[in-house]
C-alpha positions in Angstrom: 27.8 -7.8 -27.1 25.9 -9.0 -24.1 22.4 -8.0 -23.2 21.0 -7.1 -19.8 17.4 -6.6 -18.8 16.9 -4.4 -15.7 13.4 -4.0 -14.4 12.5 -0.8 -12.5 15.4 1.1 -14.2 14.0 4.6 -14.1 15.0 5.4 -10.5 16.9 4.3 -7.5 19.1 1.2 -7.7 17.8 0.3 -11.1 18.8 3.7 -12.4 22.4 3.3 -11.3 22.5 -0.3 -12.6 21.4 0.9 -16.1 24.2 3.4 -16.1 26.9 0.9 -14.9 25.9 -1.8 -17.4 25.6 0.6 -20.3 29.0 2.2 -19.6 30.5 -1.3 -19.4 29.4 -2.0 -23.0 26.2 -3.9 -22.5 23.0 -3.6 -24.6 20.6 -2.5 -21.9 16.9 -3.0 -21.9 15.2 -1.5 -18.8 11.6 -1.1 -17.7 9.5 1.6 -16.2 5.9 1.6 -15.1 4.8 5.2 -14.7 8.2 7.0 -14.8 8.4 7.4 -18.6 9.9 10.9 -18.5 12.6 9.7 -16.0 13.4 6.8 -18.3 13.7 9.0 -21.3 15.8 11.5 -19.3 18.2 8.7 -18.5 18.4 7.7 -22.1 19.2 11.3 -23.1 21.8 11.6 -20.4 23.7 8.4 -21.3 23.4 8.7 -25.1 24.2 12.4 -25.2 20.8 13.0 -26.9 21.7 10.7 -29.8 19.8 7.6 -31.0 21.3 4.5 -29.4 19.8 1.1 -30.1 21.9 -0.3 -27.1 19.7 1.6 -24.6 16.1 0.6 -24.8 13.4 1.6 -22.3 10.2 -0.5 -22.2 7.0 0.0 -20.2 6.1 -2.9 -18.0 3.2 -3.2 -15.6 4.5 -6.0 -13.4 1.1 -6.9 -12.2 -0.3 -7.7 -15.6 0.4 -10.9 -17.6 -0.6 -9.1 -20.8 2.0 -6.5 -20.1 4.5 -9.2 -19.6 3.9 -10.6 -23.0 4.3 -7.1 -24.5 7.6 -6.7 -22.7 9.0 -9.9 -24.0 7.9 -9.1 -27.5 9.8 -5.8 -27.3 13.1 -7.6 -26.5 14.8 -8.6 -29.8 18.0 -10.0 -28.3 18.7 -12.9 -26.1 19.0 -11.8 -22.4 22.4 -12.7 -20.8 21.7 -11.0 -17.5 18.3 -10.5 -15.8 18.0 -8.1 -12.9 14.7 -8.3 -11.1 14.7 -4.9 -9.4 11.2 -3.5 -9.9 9.0 -3.5 -6.8 6.7 -1.6 -4.5 6.8 -0.9 -0.8 4.3 -0.3 1.9 4.0 3.3 1.0 4.4 3.3 -2.8 1.8 0.6 -3.3 -0.8 3.1 -2.1 -0.3 4.9 -5.5 -1.9 1.8 -7.1 -4.8 1.2 -4.7 -6.2 2.5 -1.4 -7.8 -0.8 -0.6 -5.6 -2.4 2.1 -6.4 -6.0 1.0 -5.6 -5.2 -2.6 -2.4 -3.5 -1.4 -1.3 -6.9 0.1 -2.2 -8.6 -3.2 -0.3 -6.1 -5.3 2.9 -6.3 -3.1 2.9 -10.1 -3.5 2.2 -10.0 -7.2 4.7 -7.3 -8.1 7.5 -8.1 -5.7 7.5 -11.9 -6.0 5.1 -13.4 -8.6 6.1 -11.0 -11.4 9.8 -11.8 -11.1 8.9 -15.5 -11.2 6.8 -15.0 -14.4 9.6 -13.1 -16.0 12.2 -15.7 -15.1 9.9 -18.4 -16.7 10.0 -16.4 -19.9 13.8 -15.8 -19.9 15.1 -19.0 -18.4 14.7 -21.5 -21.3 17.1 -19.5 -23.5 19.5 -18.9 -20.6 19.7 -22.7 -20.0 21.0 -23.1 -23.5 23.4 -20.2 -23.6 24.2 -19.5 -20.0 23.2 -16.5 -18.0 22.9 -14.6 -14.7 19.8 -13.7 -12.7 20.0 -11.2 -9.8 16.9 -10.7 -7.7 16.7 -7.6 -5.7 15.0 -8.5 -2.4 15.3 -6.5 0.9 16.8 -6.9 4.3 13.3 -6.8 5.5 11.9 -10.2 4.6 15.0 -11.5 2.8 17.2 -11.4 5.9 15.2 -10.4 8.9 11.9 -8.7 9.9 10.8 -5.3 11.1 7.7 -5.3 13.2 6.7 -1.7 12.2 6.7 -2.5 8.4 3.8 -4.0 6.5 3.6 -7.8 6.8 2.9 -8.4 3.1 5.9 -6.3 2.2 8.3 -8.5 4.1 6.5 -11.7 2.9 7.0 -10.7 -0.7 10.7 -10.1 -0.2 11.1 -13.4 1.7 9.4 -15.1 -1.2 12.0 -13.6 -3.6 14.8 -14.9 -1.4 13.3 -18.4 -1.3 12.8 -18.4 -5.1 16.5 -17.6 -5.5 17.5 -20.6 -3.4 15.0 -22.8 -5.1 16.1 -21.9 -8.6 19.7 -22.3 -7.6 18.9 -25.9 -6.5 16.9 -26.7 -9.6 19.7 -25.2 -11.9 22.6 -26.9 -10.2 23.7 -28.5 -13.4 22.7 -25.7 -15.8 24.9 -22.7 -16.8 22.7 -20.2 -15.0 23.8 -18.4 -11.8 21.0 -17.1 -9.5 21.6 -14.6 -6.7 19.5 -12.4 -4.4 20.8 -9.1 -2.9 19.0 -7.7 0.1 19.7 -4.0 0.6 19.0 -2.1 3.8 18.3 1.6 4.2 19.1 2.8 0.7 18.5 6.4 -0.2 15.8 5.7 -2.8 12.3 7.2 -3.3 10.8 3.9 -2.0 12.6 4.1 1.3 11.9 7.8 1.5 8.2 7.2 1.1 8.0 4.4 3.6 10.3 5.8 6.3 12.0 9.2 5.9 9.6 11.5 4.1 7.1 11.9 6.9 9.9 12.8 9.4 11.0 16.3 10.2 14.7 17.2 9.7 15.6 16.5 13.3 13.9 13.1 13.4 15.4 12.2 10.1 18.9 12.9 11.3 18.2 11.0 14.5 17.0 7.9 12.6 20.0 8.0 10.3 22.4 8.4 13.2 21.1 5.1 14.6 21.8 3.1 11.4 25.0 1.1 10.9 27.7 3.4 9.8 25.5 6.4 10.7 24.4 6.7 7.1 22.1 5.6 4.4 23.4 3.3 1.6 23.7 4.9 -1.8 21.9 3.2 -4.8 25.2 3.2 -6.6 26.8 1.0 -3.9 24.1 -1.7 -4.4 24.3 -1.4 -8.2 28.0 -2.1 -8.1 27.4 -5.3 -6.2 24.8 -6.3 -8.8 27.3 -5.7 -11.5 29.9 -7.9 -9.7 27.3 -10.7 -9.4 26.9 -10.7 -13.2 30.6 -11.4 -13.7 32.1 -14.9 -14.1 34.0 -14.8 -10.8 30.8 -14.5 -8.9 29.7 -18.0 -10.0 31.1 -19.6 -6.9 28.4 -17.6 -4.9 25.5 -19.2 -6.9 22.4 -19.3 -4.8 23.6 -16.8 -2.3 21.1 -14.4 -0.6 23.4 -11.5 0.2 22.9 -9.1 3.1 23.8 -5.7 1.7 22.5 -3.7 4.6 25.7 -2.3 6.2 24.9 -4.7 9.1 21.3 -3.7 9.6 20.3 -7.3 9.0 22.4 -8.3 12.0 20.8 -5.7 14.2 17.3 -4.8 12.9 16.3 -3.1 16.1 18.4 -0.1 15.0 15.7 0.9 12.5 12.8 2.3 14.5 10.9 4.8 12.4 
């Protein structure tokens, strides 16, 4: 049985990824930071309220090195697939601190440094056995830029895309595939907090109507791409930074909140 570690698995894209990998027969470790009840609800939903040692939620504070060590100690199986999905945005980071300078620091730390730290922990074993790493970046920073979004937010996602390319270059002769996926306007709590939640119904509909396809992307759509990238046939795409934005990356001016 293969093992996957999915960070930020209690909501949004991570939530859907947990379900897909579990239903495909993986042993799934997934992390949460403050959403313990959501994580336990997902466990109950998938396991039909039965104990299942193939579905393991673990708390992880991505901004803490001590928490990283605790996370690694809680994983008792070699990781075959690592999905760096946990992150904060320009609105959700405000739940951590109200200091704008510290918000910049936390976005860089959680969105780019923490995935690097986690990869450093997991990679040595992967180089021996083989493995897949999928970094969830964003169209903002990973592909293009949006002037009305926080600079540090885009910087942190751009760093994640660079790290993906750098690792792919370093691992050219190792059996580890590294990818980044850059979603666009996905219907998640993070996008809601940054863009949609402060709009009235009319303005919300107007903004969505300007998006490519006149719609939001579902978290499940992105999770399915992540699942594909973990398969052997995706190896030819090693090092790819994938625009999964329905075309928003080609025309960022459409998103004006």
